[in-house]
C-alpha positions in Angstrom: -11.9 -12.3 -13.1 -8.1 -10.8 -13.3 -5.7 -12.5 -15.7 -2.0 -11.3 -15.7 0.9 -11.1 -17.8 3.5 -12.0 -15.0 6.8 -11.0 -16.7 5.1 -7.7 -17.6 3.8 -7.4 -13.8 7.3 -7.6 -12.2 8.4 -5.0 -14.8 5.4 -2.5 -14.2 6.4 -3.0 -10.5 9.8 -1.5 -11.2 8.1 1.3 -13.3 5.3 2.0 -10.5 7.8 2.1 -7.6 10.3 4.4 -9.2 7.8 7.0 -10.0 7.1 7.3 -6.1 10.7 7.5 -4.7 11.2 9.4 -1.5 13.5 12.3 -1.2 13.4 13.0 -4.8 12.0 16.3 -6.5 11.1 15.4 -9.8 10.9 19.1 -11.0 14.6 18.9 -10.8 14.8 16.2 -13.3 12.7 18.3 -15.8 15.2 20.7 -15.7 18.0 18.4 -16.9 19.1 17.1 -20.4 20.2 13.7 -20.0 22.4 11.6 -22.4 22.6 7.9 -21.9 25.4 6.0 -23.0 24.8 2.0 -22.6 24.3 -1.1 -24.6 20.7 -1.1 -25.2 20.3 -4.8 -25.8 18.6 -5.6 -22.4 15.2 -5.4 -20.7 16.8 -3.3 -17.8 18.2 -0.5 -19.9 14.9 -0.5 -22.1 12.7 -0.3 -18.8 14.8 2.4 -17.5 14.0 4.6 -20.4 10.5 3.9 -19.9 10.7 5.0 -16.4 12.6 8.1 -17.5 9.7 8.8 -20.2 7.3 8.7 -17.2 8.7 11.6 -15.6 6.8 14.4 -17.3 9.1 16.7 -19.0 12.4 15.0 -18.7 14.6 15.2 -21.8 16.6 12.5 -22.4 18.3 10.8 -25.5 20.4 7.4 -25.9 23.6 7.0 -27.4 23.4 10.1 -29.3 25.7 13.1 -30.0 26.8 14.9 -26.7 26.0 18.3 -26.1 27.9 20.8 -23.5 24.7 20.8 -21.5 24.1 17.2 -21.1 24.5 15.1 -18.0 25.8 11.9 -18.9 24.5 8.7 -17.3 26.6 5.8 -18.4 26.0 2.2 -17.9 29.3 -0.1 -17.9 28.3 -3.2 -16.3 29.5 -6.7 -16.5 26.2 -8.1 -18.2 26.0 -5.5 -20.7 29.4 -3.8 -21.0 29.7 -0.4 -22.7 30.4 -0.7 -26.4 33.6 0.6 -27.8 32.0 3.5 -29.9 29.9 4.8 -26.8 33.3 4.7 -24.7 35.2 6.6 -27.2 32.7 9.5 -26.8 33.8 9.8 -23.1 37.5 10.5 -24.0 37.4 14.3 -24.2 34.1 15.3 -22.4 33.9 17.8 -19.6 30.3 17.2 -19.0 29.0 16.2 -15.4 29.0 12.3 -15.5 27.3 9.6 -13.4 29.1 6.2 -14.0 26.9 3.2 -13.2 29.0 0.2 -12.8 29.4 -3.3 -10.9 33.0 -3.2 -11.9 35.6 -2.4 -9.2 38.3 -0.7 -11.6 36.9 2.6 -13.2 40.0 4.6 -12.7 40.2 5.4 -16.5 37.8 8.3 -16.0 38.1 11.5 -13.9 35.8 13.7 -12.0 32.8 11.4 -12.1 30.2 10.4 -9.3 30.4 6.6 -9.4 27.1 4.4 -8.5 28.5 1.1 -7.5 25.6 -1.6 -8.2 27.4 -5.1 -7.7 25.8 -8.3 -8.7 22.4 -6.8 -10.1 19.1 -9.2 -9.5 15.5 -9.2 -9.3 12.3 -11.0 -10.3 11.5 -10.2 -13.9 15.3 -9.5 -14.5 17.2 -12.7 -13.9 16.8 -16.1 -11.8 19.8 -15.3 -9.6 19.2 -15.9 -6.1 21.7 -13.3 -4.5 23.6 -13.4 -1.3 23.1 -11.3 1.6 26.1 -8.9 1.0 27.4 -6.8 -2.1 24.4 -7.1 -4.4 21.7 -4.5 -5.7 18.0 -5.4 -6.3 16.8 -4.2 -9.7 14.4 -1.6 -8.0 17.5 0.2 -6.4 19.4 -0.2 -9.3 17.0 2.1 -11.0 16.0 3.9 -8.0 19.3 5.2 -7.0 20.2 6.4 -10.5 17.4 8.6 -10.6 18.0 9.8 -6.9 21.4 10.9 -8.0 20.6 12.6 -11.3 18.0 14.6 -9.4 21.2 15.6 -6.9 23.6 16.1 -9.8 24.1 19.6 -9.3 25.4 19.0 -5.8 27.4 15.9 -6.2 31.0 15.6 -5.6 33.4 13.1 -7.1 32.4 10.3 -4.7 31.7 6.7 -5.2 28.1 5.7 -3.8 26.8 2.3 -3.2 23.4 1.2 -3.7 22.8 -2.5 -2.4 21.9 -4.7 0.5 24.5 -5.2 3.2 28.0 -4.3 3.5 29.9 -2.7 0.5 33.4 -4.9 -0.3 34.3 -1.8 -2.3 36.8 0.2 -0.4 35.9 3.9 0.1 32.2 3.5 -1.3 29.7 5.8 0.6 26.3 4.2 1.4 23.9 6.1 -0.7 21.5 6.5 2.5 24.0 8.8 3.8 22.6 11.6 1.5 19.2 10.9 1.9 18.3 7.9 -0.3 15.7 5.5 1.0 16.1 1.8 -0.1 13.3 0.5 -2.5 13.1 -3.1 -1.0 14.9 -5.0 1.7 17.3 -7.9 1.3 14.7 -10.5 2.5 11.7 -9.2 0.3 13.9 -9.0 -2.6 15.3 -12.5 -2.4 11.8 -13.7 -1.5 10.3 -12.3 -4.9 13.6 -13.6 -6.8 12.9 -17.1 -5.4 9.0 -16.7 -6.0 9.8 -15.9 -9.8 12.2 -18.9 -10.1 9.9 -21.2 -8.6 6.7 -20.1 -9.9 7.2 -18.5 -13.1 3.5 -18.5 -14.2 2.1 -17.4 -11.0 1.1 -13.7 -10.0 3.4 -12.4 -7.3 2.4 -11.8 -3.8 4.3 -12.2 -0.3 2.3 -15.3 0.7 5.0 -15.9 3.4 3.6 -13.8 5.9 2.4 -14.6 9.3 5.2 -17.4 9.5 3.8 -19.2 6.1 0.4 -19.3 8.0 -1.4 -16.6 5.8 -3.7 -19.4 4.2 -4.8 -20.5 7.6 -5.6 -16.9 8.3 -7.9 -16.7 5.6 -9.8 -19.9 6.6 -10.2 -18.2 9.9 -11.4 -14.9 8.4 -13.9 -17.0 6.5 -14.8 -18.8 9.4 -16.0 -15.5 11.0 -17.8 -14.1 7.7 -20.1 -17.4 7.5 -21.1 -16.8 11.1 -21.9 -13.3 10.2 -23.7 -14.3 7.1 -25.6 -17.0 8.9 -26.9 -14.7 11.5 -27.9 -12.1 8.7 -29.7 -14.8 6.8 -31.6 -16.0 9.9 -33.1 -12.6 10.4 -33.5 -11.3 7.0 -30.7 -8.6 7.3 -29.1 -7.3 4.2 -25.4 -6.5 3.7 -22.7 -6.8 1.1 -19.1 -7.9 0.9 -17.2 -4.5 1.2 -13.8 -3.0 0.9 -11.0 -5.3 -0.1 -13.4 -8.2 0.1 -15.6 -7.0 -2.4 -12.3 -6.1 -4.5 -11.2 -10.0 -4.1 -14.6 -11.6 -4.9 -14.9 -9.3 -8.1 -11.2 -9.6 -9.3 -10.0 -12.7 -7.7 -12.9 -14.7 -7.1 -12.0 -14.9 -3.3 -9.6 -13.3 -1.0 -6.9 -10.7 -2.5 -4.1 -13.3 -2.1 -1.8 -11.0 0.1 -4.8 -9.6 2.0 -5.0 -10.2 5.8 -9.0 -8.9 6.8 -12.5 -9.2 5.5 -14.9 -6.6 5.4 -18.6 -6.4 5.4 -20.8 -3.3 4.7 -24.6 -2.5 5.4 -26.9 0.4 5.5 -27.9 1.8 8.8 -31.3 0.3 9.1 -29.8 -3.2 8.6 -27.0 -2.8 10.9 -29.7 -1.6 13.5 -31.4 -5.0 13.1 -28.1 -6.7 13.5 -27.4 -5.1 16.7 -30.7 -6.3 18.1 -29.9 -9.9 17.5 -26.4 -10.3 17.4 -25.5 -10.7 21.3 -28.1 -13.7 21.5 -27.3 -15.3 18.2 -23.4 -15.2 17.7 -21.7 -18.6 18.2 -19.8 -19.0 21.4 -16.6 -19.4 19.4 -17.0 -15.6 18.3 -17.3 -12.2 19.8 -19.1 -9.4 18.8 -16.8 -6.2 19.6 -18.0 -2.7 20.0 -17.8 0.3 22.6 -20.5 -1.5 24.3 -19.2 -5.0 24.4 -15.8 -4.2 25.0 -14.9 -1.1 27.3 -11.2 -0.6 25.8 -12.4 -0.8 22.0 -13.5 2.7 20.4 -13.0 2.3 16.8 -15.8 3.6 14.5 -16.3 0.4 13.0 -17.4 -2.9 14.7 -15.9 -6.4 14.5 -16.7 -10.2 15.0 -13.6 -11.8 16.7 -12.7 -15.2 16.9 -12.0 -16.4 20.4 -8.7 -18.0 21.1 -6.8 -16.3 18.9 -4.7 -13.1 18.9 -4.0 -10.7 16.2 -2.3 -7.8 17.9 -1.4 -4.6 16.0 1.4 -2.3 17.1 -1.4 0.3 18.1 -3.7 -2.3 19.7 -1.0 -3.8 22.2 -1.3 -1.0 24.6 -4.8 -2.2 25.5 -4.2 -5.3 27.5 -7.5 -6.1 28.2 -9.1 -5.7 24.9 -10.5 -8.6 22.8 -7.8 -9.0 20.2 -8.3 -12.0 18.2 -8.9 -12.8 14.6 -11.5 -10.5 13.2 -13.5 -9.1 10.3 -14.7 -5.6 10.1 -18.2 -4.1 9.7 -18.9 -0.8 8.2 -21.9 1.2 7.7 -23.0 3.5 5.0 -25.2 6.3 6.1 -27.4 9.1 4.2 -25.6 12.6 3.4 -26.9 15.8 2.0 -28.4 15.9 -1.7 -26.2 19.1 -1.6 -22.7 19.1 -2.9 -21.4 21.7 -0.6 -23.1 20.1 2.5 -21.7 16.7 1.5 -18.1 18.1 1.7 -19.1 19.8 5.3 -20.4 16.6 6.2 -17.2 14.8 5.5 -15.2 17.5 7.3 -17.3 17.3 10.3 -17.2 13.6 10.4 -13.4 13.5 9.9 -13.2 16.0 12.9 -15.6 14.1 15.2 -13.8 10.6 14.6 -10.6 12.4 15.3 -11.8 13.6 18.7 -12.7 9.6 19.6 -9.5 8.5 18.2 -7.2 11.0 20.2 -9.2 10.4 23.4 -8.9 6.6 23.0 -4.9 7.0 22.4 -4.4 9.5 24.9 -2.7 11.9 22.5 -3.2 15.6 21.7 -5.6 16.3 18.9 -4.0 17.1 15.5 -6.0 17.2 12.2 -3.5 16.2 9.5 -1.1 19.3 10.6 -4.1 21.6 10.1 -6.2 23.9 12.2 -3.4 24.0 14.9 -5.3 26.4 17.1 -8.7 24.5 16.7 -6.6 21.5 17.5 -5.5 23.0 20.7 -9.0 23.9 21.7 -10.1 20.4 20.9 -7.7 18.8 23.2 -9.0 20.8 26.0 -12.4 19.6 25.1 -11.5 16.1 24.7 -9.7 15.8 28.3 -12.7 17.3 29.9 -15.2 15.0 28.1 -15.8 11.4 28.9 -15.5 9.1 25.9 -19.3 8.3 25.8 -19.9 12.0 25.2 -17.2 12.0 22.3 -18.9 8.9 20.9 -22.4 10.1 20.9 -21.2 13.5 19.2 -19.4 11.0 16.4 -22.4 9.1 16.0 -24.9 12.3 15.8 -22.5 13.6 13.2 -22.4 10.3 10.9 -26.3 9.9 11.4 -27.4 13.5 10.8 -29.2 12.9 7.4 -30.5 9.5 8.1 -34.1 10.9 9.2 -34.2 12.8 5.5 -33.7 9.8 3.4 -31.6 11.6 1.0 -30.4 10.5 -2.7 -26.8 10.0 -1.4 -24.8 7.7 1.1 -20.9 7.9 2.5 -18.6 5.8 4.0 -19.1 7.6 7.4 -17.4 4.7 9.1 -15.0 3.5 6.7 -11.5 4.3 5.0 -13.2 5.8 1.9 -14.9 8.7 3.6 -12.6 11.0 1.8 -14.1 10.1 -1.4 -17.2 12.0 -0.8 -21.0 11.0 -1.6 -22.1 8.2 -4.1 -25.6 7.4 -5.0 -27.7 5.4 -2.8 -29.1 3.5 -5.6 -25.8 1.7 -6.1 -26.9 -0.2 -2.8 -30.4 -1.0 -3.7 -30.1 -4.3 -5.5 -28.3 -7.4 -4.7 -26.4 -10.2 -6.7 -24.3 -13.1 -5.4 -20.7 -13.5 -6.1 -18.2 -16.5 -5.7 -16.0 -15.9 -3.0 -13.7 -18.7 -1.0 -15.8 -21.4 -2.5 -19.5 -19.8 -1.1 -21.8 -17.3 -2.8 -21.9 -14.1 -1.2 -24.1 -11.0 -1.6 -22.5 -7.9 -3.6 -24.0 -4.8 -5.1 -25.7 -5.1 -8.3 -24.0 -2.0 -9.1 -20.5 -3.1 -7.7 -18.6 -1.7 -10.9 -19.8 1.9 -9.8 -18.9 1.3 -6.3 -15.6 0.0 -6.9 -14.6 2.7 -8.9 -15.8 5.2 -6.4 -13.7 3.6 -4.0 -10.5 2.4 -5.7 -10.7 4.2 -9.2 -9.5 1.3 -11.7 -9.9 -1.5 -9.5 -8.5 -4.1 -12.0 -5.0 -2.3 -11.8 -3.0 -4.2 -9.1 -0.9 -2.3 -6.8 3.0 -2.8 -7.5 4.2 -6.4 -7.0 6.8 -5.6 -4.3 4.2 -3.9 -2.0 1.9 -7.1 -2.3 1.9 -7.9 1.5 -0.5 -8.0 4.3 -1.3 -4.5 5.4 -1.8 -4.7 9.2 1.3 -3.7 11.5 1.2 -7.3 13.4 3.4 -7.7 16.5 1.7 -10.9 17.5 -0.5 -13.7 16.0 -1.6 -16.5 17.5 -3.9 -19.2 15.8 -4.7 -21.0 19.2 -6.3 -24.5 18.8 -7.0 -23.8 15.1 -3.2 -24.0 14.2 -2.6 -27.1 12.1 
């Protein structure tokens, strides 16, 4: 079960997010020699130095002798003003200089680039709740500096603003005007700060999604899962919790707190048994969705939907007659070749076949991750001339190519981990049971190996500021279940 140092968790968020800044070429950072002048007695500066050290090859020093080639980054803020001994070093320097400040008066220095960061706040940094304008989240406080440092050779003597809303400092230029993309919105930043203040010992996530009804969504997903489990138990059909649901069971003992769907996985022979009974078995409150039960649905995996509810995504909204209730996903693992070369070919063919179906469904020209442009043009013509049934038959044949050979390997042909390739079939041979939302559900005995295959270090949490429900939802309706 996961345990976490909550304060460290927030600071890990700063570091992880700042290593994925958009529109920044980290190779340019590696060419620079930085000299950081600041009051070191604060957690923000300590963390910034840690972030700089994470960029491989970045050379920086702190409050040290200034050489002619150094790019100076100077912190002078109200909360930690620049010490006099460091300020004195700036009197006669001609180096390129970036001044990071929340003070409106910085006229004593000339020929500098200023990063104006008023009212710095953030979860893990302080307990201040910001107002909408003239404030800077700690994430953007760090990331904006790295962005400017990477652009140091092309900057003019401007004052840039990194913060929310309107800047009250006359003449300041929005940093977005030169390509910076903010790390966090005002609403998310304020929610994180409020959460940290009110729940200082709880692991953070955005539990305010779906109008505060995320807990109710979890309850309804569990309702669908229990119905699926009932059918499988009645007919002796094997399955396992899958994807993020398996991860949640092992890491959290239940749902991943910010997740908004549930997944199960089956072997093909068990899935075929399930297909043979689900129509007559499923509760009247539920709907089993596949391309055969819903003419507008053509996803590679099937679902159990909850009648009388709506969970409409930006993509699915175009299919007005498709069932769009709250759902759980059912994924199937199929055999693949024993040969590594043939496994790679099988994955490629599966990706391509899935793309054929998807683009037919979406009514868009075929594109294959920006590659094989000529092939995609020909494929688009083939798609336009072919029925959806024909394309889905091609897809099924490709995915099930090796099932009759009973090979030693499986792959995630219908799931999101297809690109991870093959894994040993023996990982799904034995079952044990794990606690999940107050019930016991089947998981692979080799869940550790399977989760590492799927997620790598599955005990490492994603950055706190990204712990938000993942579906691009434009409408949710709980129907009669709304409390």
